[in-house]
KOLLUM-384910 format. One record per residue (C-alpha): x, y, z; residue in one letter; residue number from 1; chain. Coordinates in steps of 0.2 Angstrom, whole numbers, plus 5000, padded with zeros to 4 digits. Last residue first. Layout:
BEGIN
<sefi u="X" v="Y" w="Z" r="A" k="NUM" c="A"/>
...
REM end
This chain:
BEGIN
<sefi u="4753" v="6040" w="6051" r="E" k="271" c="A"/>
<sefi u="4769" v="6046" w="6043" r="Q" k="270" c="A"/>
<sefi u="4775" v="6055" w="6058" r="T" k="269" c="A"/>
<sefi u="4773" v="6039" w="6067" r="K" k="268" c="A"/>
<sefi u="4785" v="6030" w="6055" r="R" k="267" c="A"/>
<sefi u="4799" v="6043" w="6059" r="M" k="266" c="A"/>
<sefi u="4797" v="6040" w="6078" r="Q" k="265" c="A"/>
<sefi u="4799" v="6021" w="6074" r="N" k="264" c="A"/>
<sefi u="4815" v="6024" w="6065" r="A" k="263" c="A"/>
<sefi u="4822" v="6034" w="6079" r="M" k="262" c="A"/>
<sefi u="4818" v="6021" w="6092" r="D" k="261" c="A"/>
<sefi u="4825" v="6007" w="6080" r="E" k="260" c="A"/>
<sefi u="4841" v="6017" w="6078" r="A" k="259" c="A"/>
<sefi u="4843" v="6019" w="6097" r="A" k="258" c="A"/>
<sefi u="4839" v="6001" w="6100" r="K" k="257" c="A"/>
<sefi u="4853" v="5996" w="6087" r="G" k="256" c="A"/>
<sefi u="4865" v="6008" w="6095" r="A" k="255" c="A"/>
<sefi u="4862" v="6000" w="6112" r="A" k="254" c="A"/>
<sefi u="4864" v="5983" w="6105" r="E" k="253" c="A"/>
<sefi u="4881" v="5988" w="6097" r="A" k="252" c="A"/>
<sefi u="4887" v="5997" w="6113" r="Y" k="251" c="A"/>
<sefi u="4883" v="5982" w="6124" r="D" k="250" c="A"/>
<sefi u="4901" v="5980" w="6130" r="S" k="249" c="A"/>
<sefi u="4900" v="5997" w="6138" r="G" k="248" c="A"/>
<sefi u="4900" v="6015" w="6132" r="N" k="247" c="A"/>
<sefi u="4882" v="6015" w="6127" r="S" k="246" c="A"/>
<sefi u="4871" v="6026" w="6115" r="A" k="245" c="A"/>
<sefi u="4888" v="6032" w="6109" r="Y" k="244" c="A"/>
<sefi u="4886" v="6028" w="6090" r="L" k="243" c="A"/>
<sefi u="4867" v="6031" w="6090" r="I" k="242" c="A"/>
<sefi u="4865" v="6048" w="6099" r="S" k="241" c="A"/>
<sefi u="4882" v="6053" w="6092" r="R" k="240" c="A"/>
<sefi u="4878" v="6052" w="6074" r="S" k="239" c="A"/>
<sefi u="4860" v="6055" w="6069" r="A" k="238" c="A"/>
<sefi u="4856" v="6061" w="6051" r="N" k="237" c="A"/>
<sefi u="4838" v="6063" w="6044" r="V" k="236" c="A"/>
<sefi u="4837" v="6060" w="6026" r="L" k="235" c="A"/>
<sefi u="4823" v="6071" w="6019" r="G" k="234" c="A"/>
<sefi u="4811" v="6070" w="6005" r="R" k="233" c="A"/>
<sefi u="4795" v="6067" w="6013" r="I" k="232" c="A"/>
<sefi u="4782" v="6067" w="6000" r="R" k="231" c="A"/>
<sefi u="4768" v="6080" w="5999" r="G" k="230" c="A"/>
<sefi u="4768" v="6081" w="5980" r="K" k="229" c="A"/>
<sefi u="4777" v="6098" w="5980" r="T" k="228" c="A"/>
<sefi u="4791" v="6091" w="5991" r="D" k="227" c="A"/>
<sefi u="4791" v="6088" w="6010" r="K" k="226" c="A"/>
<sefi u="4807" v="6092" w="6019" r="S" k="225" c="A"/>
<sefi u="4798" v="6104" w="6031" r="A" k="224" c="A"/>
<sefi u="4787" v="6090" w="6038" r="E" k="223" c="A"/>
<sefi u="4802" v="6079" w="6041" r="L" k="222" c="A"/>
<sefi u="4811" v="6093" w="6050" r="S" k="221" c="A"/>
<sefi u="4796" v="6097" w="6061" r="E" k="220" c="A"/>
<sefi u="4794" v="6079" w="6066" r="E" k="219" c="A"/>
<sefi u="4813" v="6076" w="6070" r="L" k="218" c="A"/>
<sefi u="4815" v="6092" w="6080" r="S" k="217" c="A"/>
<sefi u="4833" v="6098" w="6082" r="G" k="216" c="A"/>
<sefi u="4842" v="6095" w="6098" r="G" k="215" c="A"/>
<sefi u="4860" v="6094" w="6093" r="Q" k="214" c="A"/>
<sefi u="4862" v="6077" w="6101" r="A" k="213" c="A"/>
<sefi u="4848" v="6069" w="6091" r="G" k="212" c="A"/>
<sefi u="4842" v="6079" w="6076" r="V" k="211" c="A"/>
<sefi u="4855" v="6092" w="6069" r="G" k="210" c="A"/>
<sefi u="4859" v="6085" w="6052" r="P" k="209" c="A"/>
<sefi u="4846" v="6084" w="6038" r="I" k="208" c="A"/>
<sefi u="4851" v="6079" w="6021" r="L" k="207" c="A"/>
<sefi u="4838" v="6086" w="6009" r="L" k="206" c="A"/>
<sefi u="4831" v="6078" w="5993" r="W" k="205" c="A"/>
<sefi u="4826" v="6091" w="5980" r="R" k="204" c="A"/>
<sefi u="4808" v="6095" w="5975" r="D" k="203" c="A"/>
<sefi u="4804" v="6112" w="5981" r="P" k="202" c="A"/>
<sefi u="4821" v="6121" w="5979" r="S" k="201" c="A"/>
<sefi u="4818" v="6139" w="5982" r="K" k="200" c="A"/>
<sefi u="4803" v="6136" w="5993" r="S" k="199" c="A"/>
<sefi u="4812" v="6122" w="6001" r="R" k="198" c="A"/>
<sefi u="4826" v="6134" w="6006" r="L" k="197" c="A"/>
<sefi u="4814" v="6145" w="6015" r="A" k="196" c="A"/>
<sefi u="4806" v="6130" w="6024" r="K" k="195" c="A"/>
<sefi u="4824" v="6125" w="6029" r="M" k="194" c="A"/>
<sefi u="4826" v="6142" w="6036" r="E" k="193" c="A"/>
<sefi u="4811" v="6140" w="6047" r="E" k="192" c="A"/>
<sefi u="4818" v="6123" w="6053" r="V" k="191" c="A"/>
<sefi u="4836" v="6129" w="6057" r="Q" k="190" c="A"/>
<sefi u="4840" v="6117" w="6071" r="T" k="189" c="A"/>
<sefi u="4836" v="6102" w="6059" r="A" k="188" c="A"/>
<sefi u="4850" v="6108" w="6048" r="G" k="187" c="A"/>
<sefi u="4848" v="6108" w="6029" r="A" k="186" c="A"/>
<sefi u="4861" v="6100" w="6017" r="V" k="185" c="A"/>
<sefi u="4854" v="6101" w="6000" r="W" k="184" c="A"/>
<sefi u="4851" v="6091" w="5984" r="G" k="183" c="A"/>
<sefi u="4860" v="6084" w="5969" r="W" k="182" c="A"/>
<sefi u="4858" v="6071" w="5956" r="N" k="181" c="A"/>
<sefi u="4842" v="6077" w="5947" r="P" k="180" c="A"/>
<sefi u="4851" v="6088" w="5935" r="Q" k="179" c="A"/>
<sefi u="4844" v="6106" w="5932" r="P" k="178" c="A"/>
<sefi u="4860" v="6114" w="5937" r="F" k="177" c="A"/>
<sefi u="4862" v="6132" w="5933" r="E" k="176" c="A"/>
<sefi u="4844" v="6138" w="5937" r="S" k="175" c="A"/>
<sefi u="4842" v="6128" w="5953" r="E" k="174" c="A"/>
<sefi u="4860" v="6133" w="5957" r="F" k="173" c="A"/>
<sefi u="4857" v="6152" w="5956" r="I" k="172" c="A"/>
<sefi u="4840" v="6152" w="5966" r="S" k="171" c="A"/>
<sefi u="4848" v="6140" w="5979" r="A" k="170" c="A"/>
<sefi u="4863" v="6151" w="5981" r="M" k="169" c="A"/>
<sefi u="4852" v="6166" w="5983" r="A" k="168" c="A"/>
<sefi u="4842" v="6158" w="5997" r="E" k="167" c="A"/>
<sefi u="4858" v="6152" w="6006" r="F" k="166" c="A"/>
<sefi u="4865" v="6170" w="6005" r="V" k="165" c="A"/>
<sefi u="4849" v="6178" w="6012" r="R" k="164" c="A"/>
<sefi u="4839" v="6186" w="5998" r="E" k="163" c="A"/>
<sefi u="4838" v="6205" w="5999" r="E" k="162" c="A"/>
<sefi u="4844" v="6208" w="5982" r="G" k="161" c="A"/>
<sefi u="4860" v="6216" w="5988" r="S" k="160" c="A"/>
<sefi u="4863" v="6200" w="5998" r="T" k="159" c="A"/>
<sefi u="4857" v="6198" w="6016" r="K" k="158" c="A"/>
<sefi u="4868" v="6187" w="6027" r="L" k="157" c="A"/>
<sefi u="4860" v="6171" w="6033" r="K" k="156" c="A"/>
<sefi u="4873" v="6159" w="6027" r="E" k="155" c="A"/>
<sefi u="4888" v="6169" w="6032" r="V" k="154" c="A"/>
<sefi u="4888" v="6173" w="6051" r="Q" k="153" c="A"/>
<sefi u="4871" v="6164" w="6052" r="S" k="152" c="A"/>
<sefi u="4880" v="6147" w="6052" r="A" k="151" c="A"/>
<sefi u="4888" v="6151" w="6069" r="T" k="150" c="A"/>
<sefi u="4878" v="6139" w="6079" r="P" k="149" c="A"/>
<sefi u="4880" v="6124" w="6068" r="N" k="148" c="A"/>
<sefi u="4865" v="6116" w="6060" r="S" k="147" c="A"/>
<sefi u="4868" v="6121" w="6042" r="T" k="146" c="A"/>
<sefi u="4858" v="6130" w="6029" r="I" k="145" c="A"/>
<sefi u="4863" v="6125" w="6011" r="G" k="144" c="A"/>
<sefi u="4878" v="6114" w="6010" r="L" k="143" c="A"/>
<sefi u="4877" v="6104" w="5994" r="V" k="142" c="A"/>
<sefi u="4872" v="6086" w="5995" r="F" k="141" c="A"/>
<sefi u="4880" v="6077" w="5979" r="S" k="140" c="A"/>
<sefi u="4874" v="6061" w="5972" r="F" k="139" c="A"/>
<sefi u="4880" v="6047" w="5961" r="R" k="138" c="A"/>
<sefi u="4872" v="6038" w="5946" r="D" k="137" c="A"/>
<sefi u="4876" v="6053" w="5935" r="E" k="136" c="A"/>
<sefi u="4894" v="6056" w="5939" r="Y" k="135" c="A"/>
<sefi u="4895" v="6072" w="5929" r="D" k="134" c="A"/>
<sefi u="4887" v="6080" w="5944" r="L" k="133" c="A"/>
<sefi u="4903" v="6079" w="5954" r="F" k="132" c="A"/>
<sefi u="4912" v="6090" w="5941" r="P" k="131" c="A"/>
<sefi u="4899" v="6104" w="5942" r="A" k="130" c="A"/>
<sefi u="4900" v="6106" w="5961" r="I" k="129" c="A"/>
<sefi u="4914" v="6118" w="5964" r="S" k="128" c="A"/>
<sefi u="4912" v="6127" w="5947" r="D" k="127" c="A"/>
<sefi u="4895" v="6132" w="5953" r="G" k="126" c="A"/>
<sefi u="4901" v="6145" w="5966" r="G" k="125" c="A"/>
<sefi u="4917" v="6146" w="5977" r="M" k="124" c="A"/>
<sefi u="4905" v="6145" w="5992" r="Y" k="123" c="A"/>
<sefi u="4898" v="6128" w="5987" r="P" k="122" c="A"/>
<sefi u="4904" v="6117" w="6001" r="A" k="121" c="A"/>
<sefi u="4900" v="6099" w="5995" r="L" k="120" c="A"/>
<sefi u="4894" v="6083" w="6004" r="T" k="119" c="A"/>
<sefi u="4896" v="6067" w="5995" r="V" k="118" c="A"/>
<sefi u="4886" v="6052" w="5988" r="A" k="117" c="A"/>
<sefi u="4888" v="6034" w="5983" r="D" k="116" c="A"/>
<sefi u="4906" v="6032" w="5989" r="A" k="115" c="A"/>
<sefi u="4918" v="6022" w="5979" r="N" k="114" c="A"/>
<sefi u="4933" v="6029" w="5989" r="M" k="113" c="A"/>
<sefi u="4944" v="6029" w="5973" r="Q" k="112" c="A"/>
<sefi u="4931" v="6031" w="5960" r="E" k="111" c="A"/>
<sefi u="4917" v="6042" w="5968" r="F" k="110" c="A"/>
<sefi u="4927" v="6052" w="5981" r="V" k="109" c="A"/>
<sefi u="4944" v="6053" w="5973" r="F" k="108" c="A"/>
<sefi u="4937" v="6056" w="5955" r="K" k="107" c="A"/>
<sefi u="4926" v="6070" w="5962" r="A" k="106" c="A"/>
<sefi u="4941" v="6077" w="5972" r="Y" k="105" c="A"/>
<sefi u="4952" v="6077" w="5956" r="A" k="104" c="A"/>
<sefi u="4938" v="6086" w="5946" r="K" k="103" c="A"/>
<sefi u="4937" v="6099" w="5960" r="A" k="102" c="A"/>
<sefi u="4956" v="6101" w="5958" r="T" k="101" c="A"/>
<sefi u="4955" v="6102" w="5939" r="N" k="100" c="A"/>
<sefi u="4943" v="6117" w="5941" r="G" k="99" c="A"/>
<sefi u="4936" v="6123" w="5957" r="I" k="98" c="A"/>
<sefi u="4936" v="6119" w="5976" r="D" k="97" c="A"/>
<sefi u="4924" v="6115" w="5990" r="G" k="96" c="A"/>
<sefi u="4924" v="6097" w="5998" r="V" k="95" c="A"/>
<sefi u="4912" v="6095" w="6013" r="K" k="94" c="A"/>
<sefi u="4919" v="6078" w="6016" r="A" k="93" c="A"/>
<sefi u="4904" v="6068" w="6022" r="D" k="92" c="A"/>
<sefi u="4906" v="6053" w="6012" r="L" k="91" c="A"/>
<sefi u="4888" v="6047" w="6009" r="I" k="90" c="A"/>
<sefi u="4886" v="6028" w="6009" r="V" k="89" c="A"/>
<sefi u="4872" v="6017" w="6001" r="P" k="88" c="A"/>
<sefi u="4865" v="6003" w="6012" r="A" k="87" c="A"/>
<sefi u="4868" v="5985" w="6017" r="N" k="86" c="A"/>
<sefi u="4882" v="5979" w="6005" r="E" k="85" c="A"/>
<sefi u="4887" v="5997" w="6004" r="R" k="84" c="A"/>
<sefi u="4893" v="5995" w="6022" r="T" k="83" c="A"/>
<sefi u="4907" v="5983" w="6017" r="S" k="82" c="A"/>
<sefi u="4914" v="5994" w="6004" r="E" k="81" c="A"/>
<sefi u="4913" v="6010" w="6013" r="I" k="80" c="A"/>
<sefi u="4921" v="6002" w="6028" r="L" k="79" c="A"/>
<sefi u="4935" v="5995" w="6018" r="D" k="78" c="A"/>
<sefi u="4939" v="6012" w="6010" r="I" k="77" c="A"/>
<sefi u="4938" v="6020" w="6027" r="L" k="76" c="A"/>
<sefi u="4949" v="6007" w="6035" r="I" k="75" c="A"/>
<sefi u="4963" v="6012" w="6023" r="R" k="74" c="A"/>
<sefi u="4960" v="6030" w="6025" r="H" k="73" c="A"/>
<sefi u="4962" v="6029" w="6044" r="G" k="72" c="A"/>
<sefi u="4977" v="6018" w="6042" r="E" k="71" c="A"/>
<sefi u="4985" v="6032" w="6032" r="I" k="70" c="A"/>
<sefi u="4983" v="6044" w="6046" r="G" k="69" c="A"/>
<sefi u="4970" v="6042" w="6060" r="L" k="68" c="A"/>
<sefi u="4965" v="6060" w="6059" r="A" k="67" c="A"/>
<sefi u="4960" v="6057" w="6041" r="S" k="66" c="A"/>
<sefi u="4947" v="6045" w="6047" r="F" k="65" c="A"/>
<sefi u="4938" v="6058" w="6059" r="F" k="64" c="A"/>
<sefi u="4939" v="6071" w="6045" r="A" k="63" c="A"/>
<sefi u="4931" v="6060" w="6032" r="W" k="62" c="A"/>
<sefi u="4914" v="6059" w="6041" r="N" k="61" c="A"/>
<sefi u="4906" v="6043" w="6037" r="P" k="60" c="A"/>
<sefi u="4887" v="6045" w="6032" r="K" k="59" c="A"/>
<sefi u="4876" v="6029" w="6031" r="Y" k="58" c="A"/>
<sefi u="4860" v="6027" w="6022" r="V" k="57" c="A"/>
<sefi u="4842" v="6020" w="6024" r="V" k="56" c="A"/>
<sefi u="4846" v="6015" w="6042" r="A" k="55" c="A"/>
<sefi u="4833" v="6004" w="6051" r="Y" k="54" c="A"/>
<sefi u="4838" v="5986" w="6048" r="Q" k="53" c="A"/>
<sefi u="4856" v="5992" w="6045" r="H" k="52" c="A"/>
<sefi u="4858" v="5997" w="6064" r="T" k="51" c="A"/>
<sefi u="4866" v="5982" w="6072" r="A" k="50" c="A"/>
<sefi u="4878" v="5977" w="6058" r="E" k="49" c="A"/>
<sefi u="4882" v="5995" w="6055" r="V" k="48" c="A"/>
<sefi u="4887" v="5998" w="6073" r="I" k="47" c="A"/>
<sefi u="4897" v="5982" w="6073" r="R" k="46" c="A"/>
<sefi u="4907" v="5988" w="6058" r="T" k="45" c="A"/>
<sefi u="4909" v="6004" w="6066" r="L" k="44" c="A"/>
<sefi u="4917" v="5997" w="6082" r="F" k="43" c="A"/>
<sefi u="4928" v="5985" w="6073" r="E" k="42" c="A"/>
<sefi u="4934" v="5998" w="6061" r="F" k="41" c="A"/>
<sefi u="4938" v="6010" w="6075" r="V" k="40" c="A"/>
<sefi u="4947" v="5997" w="6084" r="G" k="39" c="A"/>
<sefi u="4958" v="5993" w="6069" r="A" k="38" c="A"/>
<sefi u="4962" v="6012" w="6067" r="A" k="37" c="A"/>
<sefi u="4967" v="6014" w="6085" r="D" k="36" c="A"/>
<sefi u="4960" v="6015" w="6103" r="K" k="35" c="A"/>
<sefi u="4957" v="5996" w="6105" r="S" k="34" c="A"/>
<sefi u="4939" v="5992" w="6109" r="I" k="33" c="A"/>
<sefi u="4935" v="5983" w="6125" r="G" k="32" c="A"/>
<sefi u="4926" v="5997" w="6134" r="E" k="31" c="A"/>
<sefi u="4918" v="6009" w="6122" r="P" k="30" c="A"/>
<sefi u="4926" v="6021" w="6110" r="L" k="29" c="A"/>
<sefi u="4923" v="6039" w="6115" r="K" k="28" c="A"/>
<sefi u="4941" v="6045" w="6115" r="A" k="27" c="A"/>
<sefi u="4944" v="6038" w="6098" r="I" k="26" c="A"/>
<sefi u="4930" v="6048" w="6091" r="D" k="25" c="A"/>
<sefi u="4923" v="6039" w="6076" r="P" k="24" c="A"/>
<sefi u="4910" v="6049" w="6066" r="D" k="23" c="A"/>
<sefi u="4899" v="6037" w="6057" r="L" k="22" c="A"/>
<sefi u="4883" v="6046" w="6054" r="G" k="21" c="A"/>
<sefi u="4867" v="6035" w="6053" r="V" k="20" c="A"/>
<sefi u="4855" v="6042" w="6040" r="C" k="19" c="A"/>
<sefi u="4837" v="6037" w="6045" r="L" k="18" c="A"/>
<sefi u="4823" v="6041" w="6033" r="F" k="17" c="A"/>
<sefi u="4813" v="6025" w="6038" r="S" k="16" c="A"/>
<sefi u="4798" v="6015" w="6032" r="G" k="15" c="A"/>
<sefi u="4811" v="6001" w="6030" r="K" k="14" c="A"/>
<sefi u="4806" v="5994" w="6013" r="S" k="13" c="A"/>
<sefi u="4799" v="6010" w="6005" r="D" k="12" c="A"/>
<sefi u="4813" v="6021" w="6012" r="V" k="11" c="A"/>
<sefi u="4826" v="6008" w="6007" r="G" k="10" c="A"/>
<sefi u="4820" v="6007" w="5989" r="R" k="9" c="A"/>
<sefi u="4819" v="6026" w="5988" r="Q" k="8" c="A"/>
<sefi u="4837" v="6027" w="5994" r="V" k="7" c="A"/>
<sefi u="4843" v="6014" w="5981" r="I" k="6" c="A"/>
<sefi u="4834" v="6024" w="5967" r="E" k="5" c="A"/>
<sefi u="4841" v="6040" w="5973" r="L" k="4" c="A"/>
<sefi u="4859" v="6033" w="5973" r="F" k="3" c="A"/>
<sefi u="4856" v="6027" w="5955" r="S" k="2" c="A"/>
<sefi u="4854" v="6009" w="5951" r="M" k="1" c="A"/>
REM end
């Protein structure tokens, strides 16, 4: 099955669009967890066990594992393998390079790490995403309009054609890449821009960070993600609000409750 087929099956069975971000900050690990790679693996494995009833997909951030050195990469491989038993995995790598380097990254992400999907930085143009789309059963989320405060410094700049950069990029990529196995990253803190992106890319899936600790609106984001048939086509990511719902020994239970609460909010938006 392709990534999108697995995602749709999860949406249908769980009534949820939740993506749980796995961003392990050593300084925030709860009591009783060792502050090393082994502790991170234990922590995240328990988080997945506690939340998989509600999560449609998981998103480990490559940087946090790289910061742990070679052991971080080893536990990331193991975490992806074990997590895929419950839900597909997006490797949040924001890769952006061209030519043989991009091909090497695609091979690393999809063959070595065995991730189901990846995030990509597109500012070197179509060459930076084309090699990833050759993996037809995998998926790529291209940075469109992101949730960080300084996103406007580049993404909202006006082009000579009066489109903003993210809009121009959407127009170009929609024309250049008709394949179904890619979508956009669109931040929940940028709902109006998400709507503008949706007007350029009416039917692609969105990965939506910025709900939870960053304060974006869940309801508005899901509404803005709807495709031309009125179907929600957005995976809403929450990381810190779930991972660190408690810093005590009940951290897994607290994470499960936080994930359940968010999934319930998603179901209410569909009523």
